[in-house]
Each structure stands twice: as structure tokens, then as C-alpha cells.
BATIKE-795893 format. One record per residue (C-alpha): x, y, z; residue number from 1. Coordinates in Angstrom, 1 decimal, decimal comma, m for minus. Example, Ala and Ser with C-alpha at 12.3 -4.5 7.8 and 13.67 -1.06 7.14 Angstrom:
BEGIN
{xx:12,3 | yy:m4,5 | zz:7,8 | i:1} $
{xx:13,7 | yy:m1,1 | zz:7,1 | i:2} $
REM end
This chain:
BEGIN
{xx:99,3 | yy:1,8 | zz:3,0 | i:1} $
{xx:100,3 | yy:5,4 | zz:3,3 | i:2} $
{xx:103,8 | yy:7,3 | zz:3,7 | i:3} $
{xx:104,1 | yy:8,5 | zz:7,1 | i:4} $
{xx:105,0 | yy:12,5 | zz:7,4 | i:5} $
{xx:108,9 | yy:13,1 | zz:7,6 | i:6} $
{xx:109,8 | yy:13,3 | zz:11,3 | i:7} $
{xx:111,3 | yy:17,1 | zz:10,5 | i:8} $
{xx:107,9 | yy:18,7 | zz:10,0 | i:9} $
{xx:107,2 | yy:17,5 | zz:13,6 | i:10} $
{xx:110,3 | yy:18,8 | zz:14,8 | i:11} $
{xx:110,2 | yy:21,9 | zz:13,3 | i:12} $
{xx:106,5 | yy:22,9 | zz:14,5 | i:13} $
{xx:107,5 | yy:21,7 | zz:17,6 | i:14} $
{xx:110,8 | yy:23,8 | zz:17,6 | i:15} $
{xx:108,4 | yy:26,8 | zz:16,6 | i:16} $
{xx:105,6 | yy:26,5 | zz:19,2 | i:17} $
{xx:103,8 | yy:25,7 | zz:16,2 | i:18} $
{xx:100,6 | yy:22,7 | zz:16,9 | i:19} $
{xx:100,0 | yy:20,8 | zz:14,3 | i:20} $
{xx:96,8 | yy:18,4 | zz:14,8 | i:21} $
{xx:93,8 | yy:17,2 | zz:12,3 | i:22} $
{xx:91,0 | yy:19,2 | zz:11,6 | i:23} $
{xx:87,9 | yy:17,7 | zz:10,0 | i:24} $
{xx:89,7 | yy:15,6 | zz:7,1 | i:25} $
{xx:92,7 | yy:18,4 | zz:6,4 | i:26} $
{xx:95,4 | yy:19,3 | zz:9,1 | i:27} $
{xx:95,8 | yy:22,6 | zz:10,4 | i:28} $
{xx:98,9 | yy:24,2 | zz:11,3 | i:29} $
{xx:98,6 | yy:26,9 | zz:14,4 | i:30} $
{xx:100,5 | yy:29,7 | zz:15,4 | i:31} $
{xx:102,0 | yy:30,0 | zz:18,7 | i:32} $
{xx:99,6 | yy:32,2 | zz:21,2 | i:33} $
{xx:96,7 | yy:31,0 | zz:18,9 | i:34} $
{xx:93,1 | yy:31,9 | zz:19,8 | i:35} $
{xx:90,6 | yy:31,8 | zz:17,3 | i:36} $
{xx:90,8 | yy:31,5 | zz:13,6 | i:37} $
{xx:89,0 | yy:35,5 | zz:13,6 | i:38} $
{xx:92,1 | yy:36,6 | zz:15,7 | i:39} $
{xx:94,7 | yy:34,0 | zz:15,1 | i:40} $
{xx:96,5 | yy:32,7 | zz:12,1 | i:41} $
{xx:96,3 | yy:29,0 | zz:11,3 | i:42} $
{xx:97,3 | yy:26,9 | zz:8,1 | i:43} $
{xx:95,8 | yy:24,2 | zz:6,6 | i:44} $
{xx:96,4 | yy:21,5 | zz:4,1 | i:45} $
{xx:96,0 | yy:18,1 | zz:3,3 | i:46} $
{xx:99,6 | yy:16,6 | zz:4,7 | i:47} $
{xx:101,2 | yy:18,4 | zz:8,1 | i:48} $
{xx:103,8 | yy:19,9 | zz:5,5 | i:49} $
{xx:101,3 | yy:21,4 | zz:3,5 | i:50} $
{xx:99,3 | yy:23,1 | zz:6,5 | i:51} $
{xx:103,1 | yy:24,7 | zz:7,8 | i:52} $
{xx:103,5 | yy:25,7 | zz:4,5 | i:53} $
{xx:100,3 | yy:27,5 | zz:4,5 | i:54} $
{xx:101,3 | yy:29,0 | zz:7,9 | i:55} $
{xx:104,3 | yy:30,0 | zz:6,7 | i:56} $
{xx:103,2 | yy:32,2 | zz:3,5 | i:57} $
{xx:100,5 | yy:34,0 | zz:6,1 | i:58} $
{xx:102,7 | yy:34,7 | zz:9,0 | i:59} $
{xx:106,7 | yy:35,2 | zz:7,4 | i:60} $
{xx:108,0 | yy:35,9 | zz:10,6 | i:61} $
{xx:108,2 | yy:32,7 | zz:11,7 | i:62} $
{xx:110,9 | yy:32,7 | zz:9,4 | i:63} $
{xx:110,1 | yy:28,9 | zz:7,9 | i:64} $
{xx:110,1 | yy:29,6 | zz:3,9 | i:65} $
{xx:113,1 | yy:30,0 | zz:1,9 | i:66} $
{xx:113,5 | yy:33,7 | zz:0,4 | i:67} $
REM end
């Protein structure tokens, strides 16, 4: 049985307008106003948290990561 993702990841994503979804076998976090991968940023990872962290590293303006 796998461990469920902490609900705070979903709440944080929702508060920031970030969409979390499965893309193939990886989680994808898409920034607000996502158009496509050529024009917009997206983060990927094995978990929702990893995908959100990957997106945060690309878009520091989201203010997710601590300095």
C-alpha cells in the first residue's frame, strides 16, 4: 500500500492556482495561466511534492521555496 500525499501539497497548489495532474507516469505541476510546455513552465516528479518543488525552482516568483 502506498502512502498518500500530504494534503498540504494539494492545498498549497490550489491556493497558488497551480494544477497538479498525472502526465504519463509522473506528476506534473503547471503554473497559473499555463498554455503549453513551449510557452509556460511546468514541474515534474515522482510525487506531487517533487513536481511542485521542480516548478518552484523554475519560477521563484511563486514564493514556494524558502531562501
